C-alpha angles and dihedrals in degrees: 000000000000093000128095094214139021088240087061089050091050092053091050092048090049090051089057091053092062117118100239122214090240094059093052102040094080093051091045091052091048091050092067093056091047094049086057094046093048090049090062089059106032134022103260111191096185145324139223140170120257141156125068092337090060093042093049093239097106120135125185091264091062129091131236108249118213116190114212106202109216131189120266093251089076088061093054092043093049102025094131099029111041088155089065089058092051093052092046093060093036090058090047094050093043086073089064103022101035094189095061111129138166107258142178091044094302103320104105144020109243123207119190116234139164110275108004124008124247121240118197111209115196107218134185115196118235121219094230103041143320128000143282116242131179111274099205090252099079092266134089136268128204120233136169112196092177094057092041091057091047095050096044092049091049091051092046090051091051088051095050089246097309101107096071092043092051089050089055091052092051092049089049087056091048091053093047090051090056092263103283092167133058103254095226091049087059091046086057093046092056088045095055103032105041116069103139109071096168092105134083117271089251090056093044092053094046091049094051089052090049089053091047091052094052095048134352121172121214090232139030129199118244104231091204099053106012093238124135118246119207121227088228097217131096116247097251091051094050093052092048100050094039094052089048091049093045093050094047094048090047089054092043093052094047092048109102095193110086095209095051092044088052089053089057093047090048091053089055103038103028143269093294094066113107093005126123130185090271094058122099110290095030125092115249124241 
């Protein structure tokens, strides 16, 4: 453990969770080609990036979400079967991008790319606010990427830049635990539950798990689109992983030896926690 404190180890870990320009450039470049290809099959009125990348919560395991804005006629034609519209475009794109597939349980078209993958989100602009996108069940789901970004940036500013970082740590835990929770649900959980950021990251994480242990709803309301977001995990699984996380963080915080505490955090957050380029498995220099 090359760090003097666990807080330093957290800061280094968080730095490694950043979406680098190098990881998103290939997907961004591919997006231009796919916009043109999609425009040959459907009337595309515009496009924009959304999702974790837009909100500032992206980690290397996320995808780059590209919203393709379609005319309202597609909603009326596929009002009760948005999945059919997804497969229509997916089949057309597969002629040119052979690795296109329908991902996230029927909500996006996923295209493999070096670095992060690219998700195409078919979006229909609403007159009042936001967009409709496929919900994976054949229907439609409201989203508002503009408002999501504004709300998350305001929260981050109020936290002196710690809100978005804490979200990334919790998403790293979720990935290390085999992703029992919907990632956006966890983003919203941090948004609603954490308001005092005058603590170390270790204390913030432990406090959040204590809160989850006391009460965890099956759904949270998205403040940007007024849609409910499912936690994504059965009740038994939720209790098991949260109890383990709470116990591990309690031991890690009470452990005075930095190296031993780091081992506990690593068991929870993944093998990269507390490592530097000079640790085992990294090149020296």
